[in-house]
Every structure is written in C-alpha cells, then in structure tokens.
N, C-alpha and C positions, 0 to 999 in steps of 0.2 A: 496757082490761081486760088485766091482766098475764097472762103465760103461767104455767102451773103445771107444775113439774117432776114427772115421773112415772117411777118405776122400774118398767119393764114386767115384768121378771123377778119382782120382789117381788109385784106385782099378780097375775100369773098364778099364782105359788106360793100366794098367799093364797086365790085363787078355787078352785084345785085342792083345797086342804085343806077348804074349807067347802062345796064343791058337787061331790058325786060324779059327777053327770051331766056337768058341765063337765070334770072330770078325765078321764073316759072319752073324751069327744070330743077333748079336747086331745091326750091320749096317742096316740090312733089317728091323728090328723092328723100328729103328729111322726114316726110310723113311715113314713107315706106321703111326707112331706117329705124324710126321710133317703134313701129309695129313689130318689126323683127326683134328689136332689143327687148320689147315687152314679152314676146313669145319666149325668148331665151330665159328671161327672168322667171317666167312661170314654171318652166320645166326644172330649172335649178332650185326653185323654192320647194318643189316636190321631191328634191334630191334624186332626180332621174338623171342617168347618164345618157349620152347620145345613143348608146346601144339599147338602153331600156326603152327610150322613146321610139327608136327605129323598130324594135320588135313589136311594140304596142300598136304601131300605126301601119306596119307592113312596108315601111320604107327601108332603104339601106342606110347603114350608119354613115356612109360617106355623104349621103344627101343631107342628113341632119348636120353633119360637120360643116358642110358648105353654107348652110343656112346660118349657123352660128357665127361663122367667120365673115358673113355678108358677102360671100363669093358668088352666091346664087340666090335669086329671088324665087321663092316657091310659087307655084300656081295658086290661085285662090282656092281651088279644091284641096290642094295639099295643106295650105295654111289653115283652112277651116277644119280639116281632118286632124291636124296636130292640136288645134285648140279644143276640139271635141274630146280627144283622148285625154287632155289635161283637165277636162270638166268645165270648159269655158265656151262662150258663144261670142261671135263677132256682132257688134251692134253699130249701126250707123246713126249718128245724131247730127242735127243741124248745128253748125258752129255760129258764133257771133259774127258781127261785121268784121271783114278782113281789112 
C-alpha cells in the first residue's frame, strides 16, 4: 500500500473553515502551545537544564520534561511558579478584533 502525501496545514485550514467547533478547539490549543514554547525558550535562554529548573521550583525533572515535550499541560499555579522562578510574570492584555 503506497503512502499518501498529506499537507497538514491545508488539512487543518480546511477543517477550521468547515467546522467551527474544531476551529475553536484548535485555536485554543495553539495559544497554550505558544505559551509553553515561550516558557521553554525562557529557561533555555538562562541556560538552565530541566534539572536546574526542577530543583529551583520544587518540581520533579520528569514534570519539566513533560512540559518541554508538550506531553503535559502544567496547572496555572505550576506555570506561574516556573515563570516566577525565571523572573517573569504572566500578564493578560486585551487583543484586537478577532
């Protein structure tokens, strides 16, 4: 059976246009994904390892690893604790028209 080539971006865009519920869930997940990616960049910029961050926050290294791999979404308390340890705050701003 031959492999079929799939353009994932086109498939997602098509599904978002035809299915409002999918679009809502997808867009919400992208916001979360971006926040987690930014968190990972912040600790890497500070040249911290997973173990360094775990020790500084009182978490297990496995917890930090799962966050980095996007296998697990941290609670808001954990996320803010990680940001605090890195010297950052979470700020909410009103976005423009969607």
